[in-house]
C-alpha positions in Angstrom: 0.1 0.0 0.0 1.3 3.5 -0.8 0.7 6.7 1.1 1.3 9.7 -1.0 1.0 13.5 -0.4 1.0 16.3 -2.9 1.9 19.9 -2.3 3.0 21.1 1.2 5.7 23.6 2.0 8.6 22.8 4.4 9.5 19.6 6.2 6.5 17.3 6.2 6.5 13.7 7.4 4.3 10.7 8.1 3.6 9.3 11.5 1.8 5.8 11.7 0.3 4.7 15.0 2.2 7.4 16.9 5.6 6.5 15.5 7.6 8.3 12.9 7.1 6.5 9.6 8.7 8.4 6.6 9.7 11.9 5.5 9.2 11.1 1.8 6.3 12.4 -0.2 5.5 8.8 -1.1 6.0 5.9 1.3 5.2 2.1 1.0 3.6 0.2 3.9 2.8 -3.5 4.2 -0.7 -3.7 5.5 -0.9 -5.2 9.0 -4.2 -6.3 10.6 -5.8 -3.9 13.1 -6.8 -0.3 13.6 -4.3 2.4 12.6 -3.9 6.2 12.5 -1.9 7.8 9.8 -0.9 11.4 10.4 0.8 14.1 8.2 3.0 16.2 10.5 5.1 19.3 10.1 8.7 19.8 11.2 7.6 20.6 14.8 5.6 17.4 15.0 2.2 19.2 14.8 -0.5 17.2 13.0 -1.6 18.8 9.7 -4.0 16.0 8.8 -4.9 12.5 9.9 -7.0 9.5 9.0 -8.0 6.4 10.9 -8.5 3.1 9.1 -8.7 -0.6 9.8 -7.1 -3.5 7.9 -9.1 -6.7 7.8 -8.6 -10.0 6.1 -4.8 -9.7 6.1 -2.7 -12.1 8.2 0.9 -12.6 9.0 2.5 -15.8 7.6 4.1 -18.2 10.2 7.4 -19.7 9.6 7.4 -23.2 8.1 8.6 -26.0 10.4 12.2 -26.9 10.0 12.8 -30.0 8.0 15.3 -32.6 9.4 
């Protein structure tokens, strides 16, 4: 999944679930099950815009058992 912003002046960055995610205008993210909040923040960490979303139907793969 790609998150993309257009426009914006100055240092803008992404924060996902309260953690710094990327400073690029376009950032790739592997969907993970659960509820999430994506925020666009300025250089001081102030939220400019945000969106909440939920990923359903995705699951994490488990490692295959070791073969002896």
